[in-house]
N, C-alpha and C positions, 0 to 999 in steps of 0.2 A: 504494500499498499505506498502511495507516494505522501510523502511529509509535506503538510500543507502549515504555511505559516497564517497567524490569525491576525486580524484587524479588530482594534478595539477603538472607541469613542467615548472620551472623559470629558464630563460638562456639569451644567446643570441638566436637572430632570426635563425642561422644556425644550431644551435647544436637541437633547439627543434621543428624544423617544424615538423619532420620526426614523432613525436608522437602522432600529431594533427588526422592520421589515425587511430590511438589509441581507439579513442573517448579518450582520455585525454586532459584537460583544459590546454592548453599552454600561459603563459605568456611571451612576449619576452621584456627584459629589456636591458639597454646599459649603464646606471652610475651603480655605488654600491648605491647611494642613492635610487633609482628606485626600484632597486634589494630589500633593505632594506623594503621598504614600499609595494611593492606587495608582499613580504616574508608575512608580519605581517598583512596584507588585507585577503591574501590566508587563515593564522592561524584564521582569526576570522569568517571567512567561513564556509562551508559545508566539508571542505577537510581534510580527515584523513591523507593521505600521500600526503607531498608536495617533490618535487625533485629539487634539486636545481645544475645545471651543474658546475663542479667543477672550471673552472675560474668566474665565477660570487660569487661561497662560497666563495673562499678564499678573496674575497673581502668584505664580512659581516658575516665574522665567528663569530664575536660577537654577531649579532643578530642571527643566527644558533643556539648558545650555550644556549640561553634564551629557547630553544624549548626542550631542552635534558632533564628536569627534569620534563615534561608533559607527559601524556598518550598520549595524541593528539593535535596537528598533528603528526605524525612521519615526522621530516625530513632530508632526504638523498641527498649523492652526487652522481651523476653518471658522467661517462668522459662528457668531451665537444665537440665538431666536431673533434678537434686535437688528441681527444684519439680514442679508437674504439666504433663506435656505437652499434656492436652487443653486446657488454659487458654492454652497458647502458639497452638497449631493454632485457637483459637476465636478469640483475639486476631487474628490473621493475617486470618482471614477476613473478621472484622468489617471491618478496618479496610481492607483490599480492597474489599469490598462495598461500603461509603461513599467512597471514591476514585471508585469508577467506576460506581457505579449499578446493579451484579447483581453476583450470588454466582455470579461466573465458575468460582472456584475447585474448586468444588464442586457445579454443574452444574445448579442451579437454573434456570438461563437459558439451556439449551440444551447446549452439547459440554464434557462434562467430562475 
């Protein structure tokens, strides 16, 4: 069985609930401490890509930058619910497509 890297989204509940429909693991956080611990736990797990909503990312930018020099996980920010959701979904789709060479989330290469 092929090893599959997972994708996580960390942010406030309102911003991340829509991502569950994509089969992405979501982690709702309410404080900077919770966000920091969740990011560290996800990075230790099997997550290749971890998205953090901008509102949460601004509180833990120091922790996010710790992962900048490592090949995995890739930690990226996406707009939160106060921003444009379409832009966040598109950013995730493009990143996954680039990483895997196929548009797996949205089914242009088979299963969706």
